[in-house]
N, C-alpha and C positions, 0 to 999 in steps of 0.2 A: 187307555188301551192304545197300543201303538199300531202302525199300519200292518205289520206282519200278523198280529193277532186278529185284526179286523178282517184281513183277507182269509184267514183260517176259519173264523167262527161265523161270519156273515155270508150268506149266499148272494154276493153282489151281482153276479151275472143274472141270477133269477129275478132279483129286484129290478134290474135294468130292463129285462124282458117284460115284466109286468107293467112298468111305467110306460114303455114303448107301446105295448098293446092297448093300454087305456088311452094314451094320447091319439093313437090311430083311430080308435072307436069314437072319440070325442070330436076329432077334426080330421076326417079322411083326406082332405086336400093337402095335408102336410105329410102324407105317407113317405115320400122320397126323403124328406129331411129327417123324419123320425127314424127311418131305417138306417140312414147314414149315421145319425147320432148314436143309435144303438150299437152299430158295428164299431164305431170309434171308441165308445165306452167299453165294449167287450174287449177290443184290442188293447186298450190302455190298462184294463184290469189284468189282462194276460201279461203285459209288460211289467206291471207291478209285482206279479207273482215271480217273474223271472229275476227281477231286481232283489227279491228277498229269498233267493236260493233255489227256486224250482226251475226245472228245465223249461225252455221256451217251446210252446206248442205251435205247430204249423197253423192251427186255426187262428192264433193271435195275429200272425202276419196276414193271413187271408182276410180277416175282419178289418184290419187297418187299411189294406189296399182297397177292399170293396167299399168301405166307407168313404174314402177319398174319391174313388171313381164315381160314386153316386152323387157326391157333392159337386163334382166337376161337370158331369153329364147326367142329369137326373132322368133323361129319357131312356137310358139303358138299364134302368133299375131291374127289370125282370131278368135280363141276361146276366147281370152281375150277381144277383141273388141266386139265380139258378146254378151258375158256375160255383159260387161260394158253397152252396149246400152240397153239390156233388163232391167237390174236393174235401169238404169237412167229413162227409159220410165215408169216403174212401179211406181217409186217414184214420177215422174212428174205428172202422172195420179192420184196419191193419192191411188193407190191400195195397195202399201206397205208403211208403216210408221215406223219410229224409235221412 
């Protein structure tokens, strides 16, 4: 199975979310790092979709930027996640467009 088929047939974003959720429940002290890692994985998967012919989604860029910001300044986690969720919701609802 090549990467394009893997991206099409497996819910990688969903698996990453489940793993992140379990990690946070098992070790709440690593919340910042787990959230940052999840966002970076989500963004990387989005870039892989782009490399294999799909359009790049704004959420991909938001996730990568948010993941890096949380790694650099873990104390701004709630602000970064809040802004990420608002922007993602606005783009998903079609209120904002690029």
